[in-house]
TIZASE-826982 format. One record per atom (N, C-alpha, C): residue number from 1; atom name; x, y, z. Coordinates in pm, whole numbers, plus 32768, in hexadecimal, padded with zeros to 4 digits. Example, Ala and Ser with C-alpha at 12.3 -4.5 7.8 and 13.67 -1.06 7.14 Angstrom:
% TIZASE-826982
i at xx yy zz
1 N 8527 7DC7 830C
1 CA 84CE 7E3E 830C
1 C 8528 7EB6 830C
2 N 8505 7F1F 82C4
2 CA 8557 7F96 82CA
2 C 850A 8003 8313
***
This chain:
% TIZASE-826982
i at xx yy zz
1 N 46D4 BA35 D15B
1 CA 470A BA4E D1D5
1 C 46CE BA92 D223
2 N 463B BACA D201
2 CA 45E0 BB0B D224
2 C 459C BAFE D288
3 N 457E BA75 D275
3 CA 451F BA1B D2ED
3 C 4592 B9BF D323
4 N 4550 B9C7 D3AD
4 CA 4588 B97B D43E
4 C 4593 B8E3 D405
5 N 4527 B8AB D3DA
5 CA 4526 B7FA D3D2
5 C 44F1 B82A D36A
6 N 4502 B76D D33A
6 CA 44DA B763 D295
6 C 4420 B738 D29C
7 N 440C B755 D2FF
7 CA 4336 B738 D31A
7 C 435D B7EB D326
8 N 4397 B836 D342
8 CA 4360 B8A6 D356
8 C 435A B8ED D2CA
9 N 43B7 B863 D282
9 CA 43A3 B8C7 D1F6
9 C 434B B8C9 D180
10 N 4319 B84C D1C9
10 CA 428B B7E3 D13F
10 C 422A B856 D1A0
11 N 421F B84E D218
11 CA 41C3 B887 D265
11 C 4179 B904 D214
12 N 420C B974 D1EA
12 CA 4206 B9EE D19D
12 C 420B BA05 D0FA
13 N 4228 B9D5 D0FA
13 CA 4212 B99E D026
13 C 41B6 B986 CFFA
14 N 4177 B9BB CFD6
14 CA 4110 B9B0 CF63
14 C 4143 B980 CF08
15 N 411A B909 CF0A
15 CA 4134 B8C2 CE6C
15 C 40C9 B8E9 CDFD
16 N 406A B8A4 CE37
16 CA 3FEF B8BD CDBE
16 C 3FB7 B952 CDAE
17 N 3FFF B9C3 CDE1
17 CA 4038 BA33 CD98
17 C 408F BA27 CD03
18 N 40D8 B9C3 CD0F
18 CA 4142 B9E0 CCAE
18 C 4166 B958 CC47
19 N 40E0 B8CC CC5D
19 CA 40C1 B894 CBEA
19 C 407C B8B6 CB86
20 N 4030 B90E CB69
20 CA 401C B942 CB04
20 C 4084 B980 CA9F
21 N 40E9 B99A CAE2
21 CA 414D B9F9 CAC5
21 C 419C B9A8 CA23
22 N 41A1 B91A CA61
22 CA 421F B8EF CA40
22 C 41FA B8D1 C998
23 N 426F B8B0 C97E
23 CA 425D B8AA C8D0
23 C 429B B83A C86F
24 N 4275 B79D C8B5
24 CA 42DB B760 C86D
24 C 428B B6D7 C89B
25 N 42BD B660 C859
25 CA 4264 B5F2 C86C
25 C 424F B5B0 C8FD
26 N 421E B58E C95C
26 CA 41F2 B578 C9B8
26 C 41BF B4FB C9D4
27 N 4215 B4A2 CA27
27 CA 41B2 B3FA CA39
27 C 41A7 B427 CABB
28 N 410C B405 CB07
28 CA 4120 B412 CB8F
28 C 4112 B352 CB86
29 N 4130 B34B CBFB
29 CA 40ED B2CE CC29
29 C 40F1 B2BC CCB4
30 N 40AC B243 CCD3
30 CA 405B B232 CD51
30 C 405B B1C0 CD77
31 N 4022 B16D CDD6
31 CA 3FEC B101 CDD6
31 C 3F89 B0F9 CE60
32 N 3F28 B0A7 CE80
32 CA 3EB6 B07C CEB0
32 C 3EDE B08D CF27
33 N 3F21 B07C CF6D
33 CA 3F6F B092 CFF4
33 C 3FA4 B0BE D012
34 N 3FFF B140 CFBA
34 CA 4040 B1B1 CFBF
34 C 4021 B211 D02F
35 N 4053 B24F D090
35 CA 4019 B2A3 D0F5
35 C 3FF2 B328 D087
36 N 4026 B363 D018
36 CA 4027 B3EA CFF3
36 C 3F87 B38A CF5C
37 N 3F45 B30E CF7C
37 CA 3F08 B320 CEFF
37 C 3E87 B375 CEEE
38 N 3E89 B3B8 CF61
38 CA 3DFB B3FC CF4B
38 C 3E00 B494 CEED
39 N 3EA3 B4B6 CEC9
39 CA 3EC1 B512 CEAA
39 C 3EE3 B4DA CE35
40 N 3EF0 B490 CDD9
40 CA 3F00 B477 CD5E
40 C 3E75 B4A8 CD1E
41 N 3DEB B49E CD45
41 CA 3DBA B4C4 CCA7
41 C 3DC6 B568 CC92
42 N 3DDD B583 CD0A
42 CA 3E1E B63A CD16
42 C 3E63 B648 CCC9
43 N 3EF9 B644 CCC5
43 CA 3F6B B627 CC49
43 C 3F3E B63F CBDA
44 N 3F03 B599 CBAA
44 CA 3ECD B598 CB49
44 C 3E73 B61A CB0B
45 N 3DFB B624 CB6D
45 CA 3DDC B6B9 CB23
45 C 3E01 B769 CB44
46 N 3E96 B754 CB83
46 CA 3EBC B7CE CB64
46 C 3F5B B7BD CB18
47 N 3F6B B771 CAE7
47 CA 3FFF B75A CA70
47 C 3F9F B73B CA01
48 N 3FBF B787 C9C6
48 CA 3FAE B7C4 C913
48 C 3FD6 B722 C8E1
49 N 3FAF B6BB C899
49 CA 3F8C B67A C84E
49 C 3FD5 B5F9 C8BF
50 N 3FB7 B603 C93E
50 CA 401D B59E C972
50 C 3FF8 B511 C95C
51 N 405D B495 C97A
51 CA 404B B431 C95C
51 C 400C B3E8 C9E9
52 N 3FDE B3A9 CA14
52 CA 3F98 B356 CAA5
52 C 3FBE B2ED CA85
53 N 4017 B28F CB11
53 CA 3FFF B1B6 CAE6
53 C 3FF2 B1CA CB97
54 N 3F90 B161 CBA7
54 CA 3F6E B133 CC38
54 C 3F97 B0B0 CC39
55 N 3FDA B08C CC93
55 CA 4000 B000 CCC6
55 C 3FA0 AFBF CCCC
56 N 3F72 AF1B CCE1
56 CA 3F2E AEF4 CD55
56 C 3F89 AF06 CDC0
57 N 3F47 AEC6 CE1C
57 CA 3F9B AEDD CED4
57 C 3FCE AF1C CEC5
58 N 404E AEE2 CF00
58 CA 40A8 AF30 CF41
58 C 4124 AF4E CECD
59 N 4144 AFDA CEBE
59 CA 41B6 B041 CE5C
59 C 41FA AFE8 CE52
60 N 423F AF9F CDB1
60 CA 429F AF43 CD8B
60 C 4347 AF74 CDCE
61 N 4332 B013 CD99
61 CA 43B4 B00F CDE6
61 C 43CE B00B CE75
62 N 4382 AFC4 CED5
62 CA 4405 AF9F CF51
62 C 43B3 AF03 CF2C
63 N 43D5 AEB5 CEB0
63 CA 43BF AE36 CEC1
63 C 43FF AE1B CE5C
64 N 449E ADCB CE53
64 CA 4503 ADB9 CE11
64 C 44D9 AD4E CDC1
65 N 446F ACFB CE17
65 CA 4419 AC91 CD92
65 C 43DB ACCE CD29
66 N 43AB AD37 CD02
66 CA 4357 AD84 CCE2
66 C 4390 ADDB CC75
67 N 43F9 ADEE CC74
67 CA 44AB AE2E CC17
67 C 4413 AE63 CB64
68 N 4407 ADDB CB64
68 CA 4405 ADDE CAA1
68 C 435D AE10 CA6A
69 N 432A AE0A CB01
69 CA 429E AE71 CABF
69 C 42D0 AED1 CAFF
70 N 4304 AF11 CB63
70 CA 42FC AFAB CB5E
70 C 4344 AFD9 CB24
71 N 43C4 AF8C CAB2
71 CA 4413 AFC4 CA5B
71 C 43AB AFF0 C9D4
72 N 438C AF63 C9DE
72 CA 42FA AF7F C946
72 C 42CE AFD8 C93B
73 N 42B5 B022 C98C
73 CA 4244 B0AF C974
73 C 4292 B0F6 C961
74 N 4313 B112 C9CE
74 CA 4370 B182 C98E
74 C 4398 B18B C8F1
75 N 43C0 B0FB C8D9
75 CA 43E3 B0EE C842
75 C 439C B10A C7E4
76 N 431A B0E5 C811
76 CA 427D B0FC C7A7
76 C 427A B18E C7AD
77 N 428D B1F5 C7EB
77 CA 42AA B26B C825
77 C 42F3 B2BB C7BB
78 N 4364 B2BE C7DD
78 CA 43CF B30E C77E
78 C 43EA B2CD C70D
79 N 439A B25E C6DA
79 CA 4391 B254 C671
79 C 42E9 B26D C60F
80 N 42C0 B29E C645
80 CA 4247 B2B9 C5F2
80 C 4259 B354 C5DE
***
């Protein structure tokens, strides 16, 4: 409610200041062609013990035919 638009919220919220405060298992997912790919290494460096995975090409989240590939990475993380 404090922000006029979603983009206004994103522009003002300092996520990098909060990431080091996380104290739980975190899996950061990205893909070669994902728009936020450049921030992936920053997230990995700021979240203590963060697990990361980068999918080749596009993100399988938007490709139903690649659902098993996506789920396998998440399942492996949860079972670790």
